[in-house]
C-alpha atoms as a printed R data frame, in Angstrom:
    type eleno elety resid chain resno       x       y       z
1   ATOM     1    CA   MET     A     1 -13.535  -1.825  -8.778
2   ATOM     2    CA   VAL     A     2 -14.261  -3.436  -5.410
3   ATOM     3    CA   ARG     A     3 -11.306  -1.719  -3.804
4   ATOM     4    CA   ALA     A     4 -12.478   1.670  -5.118
5   ATOM     5    CA   PHE     A     5 -16.015   1.076  -3.885
6   ATOM     6    CA   VAL     A     6 -14.743   0.064  -0.447
7   ATOM     7    CA   GLN     A     7 -12.598   3.197  -0.250
8   ATOM     8    CA   VAL     A     8 -15.566   5.414  -1.150
9   ATOM     9    CA   ALA     A     9 -17.855   3.634   1.316
10  ATOM    10    CA   VAL     A    10 -15.328   3.812   4.140
11  ATOM    11    CA   GLY     A    11 -14.584   7.445   3.311
12  ATOM    12    CA   ARG     A    12 -18.278   8.184   3.733
13  ATOM    13    CA   GLY     A    13 -18.404   6.344   7.036
14  ATOM    14    CA   ARG     A    14 -20.405   3.432   5.603
15  ATOM    15    CA   THR     A    15 -20.003  -0.149   6.731
16  ATOM    16    CA   LEU     A    16 -20.049  -3.078   4.324
17  ATOM    17    CA   VAL     A    17 -22.456  -5.757   5.573
18  ATOM    18    CA   VAL     A    18 -21.795  -9.421   4.901
19  ATOM    19    CA   PRO     A    19 -24.387 -11.974   6.062
20  ATOM    20    CA   ALA     A    20 -23.018 -14.900   8.080
21  ATOM    21    CA   PRO     A    21 -23.861 -17.514   5.396
22  ATOM    22    CA   VAL     A    22 -21.601 -15.638   2.962
23  ATOM    23    CA   VAL     A    23 -18.727 -15.873   5.436
24  ATOM    24    CA   ALA     A    24 -19.365 -19.621   5.686
25  ATOM    25    CA   GLU     A    25 -19.269 -19.920   1.880
26  ATOM    26    CA   VAL     A    26 -15.905 -18.139   1.737
27  ATOM    27    CA   TRP     A    27 -14.346 -20.718   4.048
28  ATOM    28    CA   ARG     A    28 -16.245 -23.726   2.684
29  ATOM    29    CA   GLY     A    29 -13.594 -24.859   0.245
30  ATOM    30    CA   GLY     A    30 -10.716 -24.664   2.674
31  ATOM    31    CA   VAL     A    31  -7.525 -22.682   2.369
32  ATOM    32    CA   GLY     A    32  -6.961 -20.958  -0.940
33  ATOM    33    CA   ARG     A    33 -10.432 -21.280  -2.478
34  ATOM    34    CA   GLN     A    34 -11.307 -17.632  -1.896
35  ATOM    35    CA   ALA     A    35  -8.169 -16.496  -0.128
36  ATOM    36    CA   ARG     A    36  -8.324 -12.841  -1.270
37  ATOM    37    CA   LEU     A    37 -11.926 -12.489  -0.124
38  ATOM    38    CA   ALA     A    38 -11.106 -14.198   3.180
39  ATOM    39    CA   ARG     A    39  -8.240 -11.761   3.814
40  ATOM    40    CA   PHE     A    40 -10.514  -8.841   2.903
41  ATOM    41    CA   LEU     A    41 -13.181 -10.009   5.361
42  ATOM    42    CA   VAL     A    42 -10.732 -10.603   8.209
43  ATOM    43    CA   ALA     A    43  -9.076  -7.208   7.718
44  ATOM    44    CA   GLY     A    44 -12.414  -5.434   7.270
45  ATOM    45    CA   VAL     A    45 -13.903  -6.889  10.433
46  ATOM    46    CA   ARG     A    46 -10.724  -6.091  12.352
47  ATOM    47    CA   ARG     A    47 -10.765  -2.464  11.128
48  ATOM    48    CA   GLY     A    48 -14.502  -2.044  11.579
49  ATOM    49    CA   HIS     A    49 -15.284  -1.544   7.871
50  ATOM    50    CA   VAL     A    50 -17.105  -4.872   7.544
51  ATOM    51    CA   ALA     A    51 -19.956  -6.038   9.760
52  ATOM    52    CA   VAL     A    52 -21.131  -9.638   9.762
53  ATOM    53    CA   GLU     A    53 -24.938  -9.837   9.821
54  ATOM    54    CA   PRO     A    54 -25.955 -12.774  12.035
55  ATOM    55    CA   LEU     A    55 -28.957 -14.944  11.274
56  ATOM    56    CA   ASP     A    56 -31.139 -15.515  14.302
57  ATOM    57    CA   PHE     A    57 -34.411 -17.454  14.164
58  ATOM    58    CA   ALA     A    58 -36.495 -14.562  12.805
59  ATOM    59    CA   ALA     A    59 -33.894 -13.640  10.181
60  ATOM    60    CA   ALA     A    60 -33.478 -17.259   9.097
61  ATOM    61    CA   ARG     A    61 -37.243 -17.544   8.703
62  ATOM    62    CA   GLU     A    62 -37.314 -14.423   6.498
63  ATOM    63    CA   VAL     A    63 -34.425 -15.768   4.410
64  ATOM    64    CA   GLY     A    64 -36.370 -19.024   4.048
65  ATOM    65    CA   LEU     A    65 -39.366 -17.091   2.751
66  ATOM    66    CA   LEU     A    66 -37.111 -15.511   0.121
67  ATOM    67    CA   LEU     A    67 -35.850 -18.977  -0.824
68  ATOM    68    CA   ALA     A    68 -39.460 -20.001  -1.450
69  ATOM    69    CA   ARG     A    69 -39.699 -17.228  -4.079
70  ATOM    70    CA   ALA     A    70 -36.597 -18.104  -6.096
71  ATOM    71    CA   ASP     A    71 -34.201 -20.984  -6.664
72  ATOM    72    CA   VAL     A    72 -31.073 -19.374  -5.213
73  ATOM    73    CA   SER     A    73 -28.543 -20.309  -2.539
74  ATOM    74    CA   VAL     A    74 -29.035 -19.568   1.139
75  ATOM    75    CA   ALA     A    75 -26.120 -17.132   0.895
76  ATOM    76    CA   ASP     A    76 -27.732 -15.219  -1.990
77  ATOM    77    CA   ALA     A    77 -31.072 -15.045  -0.175
78  ATOM    78    CA   ALA     A    78 -29.302 -13.807   2.966
79  ATOM    79    CA   VAL     A    79 -27.554 -11.102   0.933
80  ATOM    80    CA   ALA     A    80 -30.877  -9.949  -0.533
81  ATOM    81    CA   TRP     A    81 -32.477 -10.011   2.931
82  ATOM    82    CA   ALA     A    82 -29.647  -7.921   4.410
83  ATOM    83    CA   ALA     A    83 -29.895  -5.374   1.593
84  ATOM    84    CA   VAL     A    84 -33.620  -4.949   2.135
85  ATOM    85    CA   ARG     A    85 -33.271  -4.883   5.923
86  ATOM    86    CA   ARG     A    86 -30.621  -2.163   5.793
87  ATOM    87    CA   ASN     A    87 -31.985  -0.333   2.749
88  ATOM    88    CA   GLY     A    88 -28.706  -0.982   0.958
89  ATOM    89    CA   ILE     A    89 -27.437  -2.235  -2.354
90  ATOM    90    CA   VAL     A    90 -25.756  -5.494  -3.262
91  ATOM    91    CA   LEU     A    91 -22.291  -5.622  -4.812
92  ATOM    92    CA   THR     A    92 -21.904  -8.823  -6.780
93  ATOM    93    CA   SER     A    93 -19.950 -10.313  -9.642
94  ATOM    94    CA   ASP     A    94 -22.980 -12.484 -10.489
95  ATOM    95    CA   PRO     A    95 -26.114 -10.305 -10.513
96  ATOM    96    CA   ASN     A    96 -28.336 -13.011 -12.043
97  ATOM    97    CA   ASP     A    97 -29.187 -14.906  -8.854
98  ATOM    98    CA   ILE     A    98 -29.630 -11.792  -6.719
99  ATOM    99    CA   GLY     A    99 -31.686 -10.358  -9.574
100 ATOM   100    CA   ARG     A   100 -34.295 -13.026  -8.914
101 ATOM   101    CA   LEU     A   101 -34.933 -11.395  -5.539
102 ATOM   102    CA   LEU     A   102 -34.098  -7.711  -5.926
103 ATOM   103    CA   PRO     A   103 -34.796  -5.062  -8.557
104 ATOM   104    CA   PRO     A   104 -31.837  -3.922 -10.701
105 ATOM   105    CA   THR     A   105 -31.713  -0.603  -8.845
106 ATOM   106    CA   ARG     A   106 -30.579  -2.483  -5.708
107 ATOM   107    CA   ILE     A   107 -27.778  -4.389  -7.484
108 ATOM   108    CA   GLU     A   108 -24.334  -3.130  -8.487
109 ATOM   109    CA   ALA     A   109 -22.442  -5.564 -10.731
110 ATOM   110    CA   ILE     A   110 -18.695  -5.479 -10.143
């Protein structure tokens, strides 16, 4: 499902946005924890299909305000923030946490 979505998005000239805290989470457990996702991110960034959304002071403050609204991880709040900022949707295998911050119309469970 993810591969198909990526192909459609890339075919339409869309870029997949991944907030920096999500990248940190992928590498948090060391080699092998999320190896497939790590390879996907590296290849996507290299090919220009994936953009990493940095968190500067203003962005981090906005993510913190989202954290005050719901008991979710920094990564989940950053994902919700990026979706709102870019008027996008969130692809996730766990829509429950993101669902605390975004309406169902902004979430695509995969």
